[in-house]
C-alpha positions as CSV (number, residue, x, y, z in Angstrom):
1,L,-36.5,-1.6,-93.3
2,T,-37.7,-4.6,-91.7
3,M,-34.2,-5.9,-91.0
4,A,-33.1,-2.6,-89.6
5,S,-36.2,-2.3,-87.5
6,A,-35.6,-5.8,-86.3
7,D,-32.0,-5.0,-85.4
8,V,-33.2,-1.9,-83.5
9,T,-35.8,-3.9,-81.7
10,V,-33.2,-6.5,-80.8
11,K,-30.8,-3.9,-79.5
12,R,-33.6,-2.3,-77.5
13,M,-34.5,-5.6,-76.1
14,E,-30.9,-6.3,-75.1
15,G,-30.6,-2.9,-73.6
16,E,-33.8,-3.4,-71.6
17,V,-32.5,-6.8,-70.4
18,E,-29.2,-5.2,-69.3
19,V,-30.9,-2.4,-67.4
20,N,-33.3,-4.9,-65.8
21,T,-30.4,-7.1,-64.8
22,R,-28.6,-4.1,-63.3
23,H,-31.6,-3.1,-61.3
24,Q,-32.1,-6.7,-60.2
25,D,-28.4,-6.9,-59.1
26,E,-28.7,-3.6,-57.2
27,D,-31.9,-4.7,-55.5
28,E,-30.4,-8.0,-54.5
29,F,-27.3,-6.3,-53.2
30,K,-29.4,-4.0,-51.1
31,V,-31.4,-6.8,-49.8
32,V,-28.3,-8.7,-48.7
33,K,-27.0,-5.6,-46.9
34,R,-30.3,-5.2,-45.0
35,K,-30.2,-8.9,-44.1
36,R,-26.7,-8.6,-42.7
37,K,-27.5,-5.5,-40.7
38,A,-30.5,-7.2,-39.2
39,S,-28.6,-10.3,-38.4
40,A,-25.9,-8.3,-36.7
41,L,-28.4,-6.4,-34.6
42,E,-30.1,-9.7,-33.6
43,G,-26.7,-11.0,-32.5
44,M,-26.1,-8.0,-30.5
45,D,-29.5,-8.3,-28.8
46,Q,-28.9,-11.9,-28.0
47,E,-25.5,-11.3,-26.4
48,E,-25.8,-10.4,-22.7
49,P,-23.0,-8.8,-20.7
50,S,-21.4,-11.4,-18.4
51,E,-19.8,-10.4,-15.2
52,P,-16.1,-11.4,-15.0
53,K,-15.5,-14.1,-12.4
54,R,-13.2,-13.2,-9.5
55,P,-10.2,-15.4,-9.2
56,N,-9.9,-17.5,-6.1
57,F,-6.2,-18.1,-5.2
58,P,-5.1,-20.2,-2.2
59,P,-3.0,-18.4,0.5
60,M,0.6,-18.2,-0.4
61,S,3.4,-19.5,1.8
62,A,7.1,-19.0,1.8
63,Q,7.7,-22.6,0.4
64,P,7.7,-21.5,-3.3
65,L,10.2,-18.8,-2.5
66,R,12.6,-21.2,-1.0
67,S,12.2,-23.7,-3.8
68,E,13.4,-21.0,-6.3
69,G,16.7,-20.8,-4.5
70,K,16.5,-17.0,-4.1
71,P,16.3,-16.1,-0.4
72,E,15.1,-12.6,0.6
73,Y,17.8,-10.3,2.0
74,R,17.5,-6.9,3.7
75,K,20.0,-4.5,5.3
76,I,19.1,-1.9,7.9
77,T,21.4,1.0,8.6
78,V,22.2,1.6,12.3
79,P,22.5,5.3,13.4
80,P,25.7,6.3,15.3
81,H,23.8,7.1,18.5
82,R,22.0,3.7,18.6
83,F,25.0,1.5,17.9
84,T,25.9,1.1,21.6
85,P,22.3,0.3,22.8
86,L,22.0,-2.2,19.9
87,K,25.1,-4.1,21.1
88,E,23.9,-4.0,24.7
89,N,20.4,-5.4,23.8
90,W,21.6,-7.7,21.0
91,M,20.5,-10.9,22.7
92,K,17.0,-9.5,23.3
93,I,16.7,-8.6,19.6
94,F,18.4,-11.8,18.3
95,S,16.2,-14.3,20.1
96,P,12.7,-13.3,18.8
97,V,14.0,-12.8,15.3
98,V,15.5,-16.3,15.1
99,E,13.1,-18.3,17.3
100,H,9.8,-16.7,16.4
101,L,10.3,-15.4,12.8
102,K,12.8,-18.1,11.8
103,L,15.1,-15.6,10.1
104,Q,18.9,-15.3,10.0
105,I,20.3,-12.1,11.5
106,R,23.8,-10.7,12.0
107,L,25.4,-7.4,12.9
108,N,28.0,-6.2,10.5
109,L,30.5,-4.2,12.5
110,K,32.4,-2.9,9.4
111,T,29.4,-1.4,7.5
112,R,27.3,-0.9,10.7
113,H,24.3,-2.7,9.2
114,V,21.8,-5.2,10.6
115,E,21.4,-7.8,8.0
116,L,18.3,-10.1,7.7
117,K,17.9,-13.2,5.5
118,T,15.3,-15.9,5.0
119,S,16.2,-19.5,5.6
120,R,14.8,-22.9,4.7
121,F,12.9,-22.8,8.1
122,T,11.0,-19.6,7.3
123,V,7.3,-20.3,7.1
124,D,5.6,-16.9,7.3
125,H,5.7,-14.9,4.1
126,G,5.7,-11.6,6.0
127,A,8.4,-12.6,8.4
128,M,11.0,-10.4,6.7
129,Q,8.8,-7.3,6.9
130,K,8.0,-7.9,10.6
131,G,11.7,-8.4,11.5
132,S,12.7,-5.2,9.7
133,D,9.9,-3.2,11.4
134,F,11.0,-4.6,14.8
135,I,14.6,-3.6,14.3
136,E,13.7,-0.2,12.9
137,A,11.4,0.5,15.8
138,F,14.3,-0.2,18.2
139,L,16.7,2.0,16.2
140,L,14.1,4.9,16.4
141,G,14.3,4.8,20.2
142,F,11.6,2.5,21.4
143,D,12.3,-0.1,24.1
144,V,12.8,-3.7,23.0
145,D,9.6,-4.9,24.8
146,D,7.5,-2.2,23.1
147,A,9.1,-2.9,19.6
148,L,8.5,-6.6,20.1
149,A,4.7,-6.0,19.8
150,L,5.3,-5.4,16.1
151,V,6.3,-9.0,15.7
152,R,3.5,-10.5,17.8
153,L,0.6,-8.3,16.6
154,D,-0.5,-7.3,13.1
155,D,-2.5,-4.1,13.6
156,L,0.4,-1.9,14.9
157,F,2.1,0.8,13.0
158,I,4.7,3.6,13.5
159,D,4.0,7.2,12.5
160,S,6.8,9.7,12.4
161,F,6.7,13.5,11.9
162,E,8.6,16.6,12.9
163,I,7.5,19.7,14.8
164,Q,8.3,21.8,11.7
165,D,5.7,19.9,9.8
166,V,3.0,21.3,12.1
167,K,4.3,24.8,12.6
168,P,7.6,26.4,11.6
169,L,9.3,27.2,14.9
170,K,12.8,28.2,15.6
171,G,15.1,28.9,18.6
172,D,13.3,29.3,21.9
173,H,9.9,28.8,20.4
174,L,10.9,25.3,19.2
175,S,12.4,24.5,22.6
176,R,9.2,25.6,24.4
177,A,7.1,23.4,22.0
178,I,9.3,20.4,22.9
179,G,8.9,21.2,26.6
180,R,5.1,21.3,26.3
181,I,5.1,17.9,24.6
182,A,7.3,16.3,27.3
183,G,5.9,18.1,30.3
184,S,7.5,18.4,33.7
185,G,9.5,15.2,34.2
186,G,7.8,13.6,31.1
187,R,4.3,13.7,32.7
188,T,2.5,15.1,29.7
189,K,4.1,12.5,27.4
190,F,3.2,9.7,29.8
191,T,-0.4,11.0,30.1
192,I,-0.8,10.9,26.3
193,E,0.7,7.3,26.2
194,N,-1.6,6.0,28.9
195,V,-4.8,7.6,27.6
196,T,-4.2,6.6,23.9
197,K,-2.5,3.3,24.6
198,T,0.5,4.2,22.5
199,R,4.3,4.7,22.9
200,I,5.9,8.0,22.0
201,V,9.6,8.7,21.3
202,L,10.5,12.4,21.4
203,A,13.9,12.7,19.7
204,D,14.7,16.5,19.5
205,S,12.2,17.9,16.9
206,K,11.3,14.4,15.6
207,I,8.3,12.5,17.1
208,H,7.6,8.8,16.6
209,I,4.4,7.1,17.7
210,L,3.8,3.3,18.0
211,G,0.3,2.0,18.2
212,S,-2.9,1.1,16.3
213,F,-4.2,3.4,13.6
214,Q,-7.0,5.0,15.6
215,N,-4.8,5.5,18.7
216,I,-2.0,7.0,16.7
217,K,-4.5,9.5,15.3
218,V,-5.7,10.6,18.7
219,A,-2.1,10.9,20.0
220,R,-1.0,12.8,17.0
221,N,-3.9,15.3,17.3
222,A,-3.0,15.8,21.0
223,I,0.7,16.4,20.2
224,C,-0.1,18.8,17.3
225,S,-2.4,20.8,19.5
226,L,0.3,21.1,22.1
227,I,2.7,22.4,19.5
228,L,0.1,25.0,18.6
229,G,-0.2,25.9,22.3
230,K,-3.5,24.4,23.4
231,Y,-4.4,22.8,26.8
232,I,-3.7,19.1,27.0
233,L,-6.6,17.9,29.2
234,F,-9.1,19.6,27.0
235,I,-7.6,18.1,23.9
236,L,-7.7,14.5,25.2
237,L,-11.3,14.9,26.5
238,V,-12.5,16.1,23.1
239,D,-10.8,13.3,21.2
240,L,-12.1,10.7,23.6
241,V,-15.6,12.0,23.3
242,K,-15.4,11.8,19.5
């Protein structure tokens, strides 16, 4: 009896030890978890959001483009009705493109294209865009002197739209709308150009305006009001007051 009771007591002691060790392990495991959570929260509190730094790049020139050996190339299609005026005014177009923009230009008679290409003397990175805008403005119907302003100034743009975009007109109604925009002997068109300091080309039902952004907006509002049948002087006075 004594040996059996001793064995029982030993087993009980061993069982209690195992249970205690399990409880201790669980308590220690829980404590570690809590410590990790607290440390993670402390790390989150210490980290402050930092603003990203803006990159500061130096101005880019056309020199890296030339060093790569890949010159920029662009072709501009010449409409059939502007091919003869282009040949007549070729020297006026050729000179500013070569002398001022330092670009290579040629007129391809077979494909009827004006071709532009950068050279090793090209310095301005936007010279190709200025040259193409200058030629496209001439092909739309602007004079060479007016289109040349696109090369010399940076804040000039061309806005193009059709009468059908404002109001769907056909037949005699379309002809009368074109007549209202042009005026007797072109007086209405010249008045809008002088007041808004823009240049306007009226090519059938298509209208092209050359000027600054604000001036183009005033001229376009005046032309749209004429298409709708309003009085020109009242339109210009209201726009100028605004």
